[in-house]
C-alpha positions, 0 to 999 in steps of 0.5 A: 797463659796457654790457650785451651782448645775445645777438646781440652774444654770438653775433657775438663767438663767430663772430669768434673761430671762425677763430682757434679752428679755427686754434689747436685742437690747437696748443701754447702756453706762457704766462709768468705774472707781474707785476700779473696775479699780484697783482691778484685780478680779473686772477688770475681773468681769467687762470684763465678764459682758460686754461680756455677755451683748454683747452676749445677744444683749445689745449694750454697750459703755464703758467710762473710766477715769484714775485719779490715773494713771495720778497722778502716771505718774505725780509724776514719771516725777516729775511734781506737781499737782495743783488743782483749785476749785477741778479741776486739772489745766491742762497745755500743759505738763500735757495734753500731759501726760493725752493723753499718759495715758488715750488714750494710756496705760489705754484705750489699756489695757481695750481694750486688757482685753475685747479681751483676755476675748473673747469679741470684743472691739475697743479703741478710744478717743474723738479726733478720728473722732472728736467723742467729741468736747469741748470748754475751761471750765472756772469755775467762769471765772477762767482759769484752762488750757486745761480742756474742757466743752463738746459741742457735741458728734458724735453718728454716730461713736459709732453707726457704731461700735455698729452695728458690735457687738463691744464694744467701749472703750472711753477715756475722751479726747476731740477735741477743736471746735470754737475758741478752734479749734486745741486744745485738752482738758481733760474732766470729764469722768462721764460727757463724759459718760452722754453726750454720753448716751444722744447723743445715746438716750441710755436705761441706763447710769450706773455710777460705783462708790466706794459707794453703791449709793446715800445715805440719810446719807453720812456716813451710807451705810445702808441709800441707796436710791434705786429709785428716780425721776428726780425731787426728785434728784434736791430736794435732791441736794437743801436740801444738801442730795446730797453733795460733791463728789456725786454732779457731779455724780448726775449732770451727771445723770440729763444731761443724763435724760434731754437728753432722756436717760430712766434711770440713775444708780449709782451703787457699782463697788466694788461688783463683777459682779455689772453690771449683778446684776443690769441688770438681777435681780429683786433687782438690786443694787445702786440707779436708777433715772428715769424721771417721776413716780418711778413706771415706 
């Protein structure tokens, strides 16, 4: 790696200054997942990015899932996974394991990483303070157990944490409401991030993934679409350009934008310091989706 001299360091900071000024005081929601949660080097880079964002006055909420960890625990306990329409069937025993892994192990590990890297973080899940409320989700009327559809997010809880300069680390488990009161639901982490971003009227929703962004050709990473409008996003979905695993992420971007978030991003979390590159450079990375004109 080429050594950076002091003049280069100063130039990097000067180039970042307009973005630091622009985003200071704004709120951003980051969905943390994929390889960035598994690779030690990437983990460290994400924590450093979050702390730097906090230091320059960006109020950041980190939302995480933990599918591989849940799958690993289920296998260790000898419990077979069952999927219905691509969704994990979640019975009561599986829900207990989801809570144990997401709200306990994964959430506290991330919180500890931020704290040990010099930041301030508070780990919580959607149950805490009834932060996220949900009802049972039944795709096409089919029962898939304790999988939830988010009904509401109490933004005040997160706003109070953010006001203290602390990073909320949120795991995607929700408290039942209405006829489902008393139940606990497993909810999709991307959707949780989108709904939280909308509730906070965040500046940005940033989804960290294991691909470059939204591609014109799924198998060609050189076909990255850098900028889209909300209406163009719908058209790409109708035309089948956005398909398979990218559909849920596109839908989450739509939820956020329709809820008042200014911009949504799908970025490559396999790249060290992906958050800083997106926020503080002219080129950015991944795909940015905006309401209205792409020149905004």
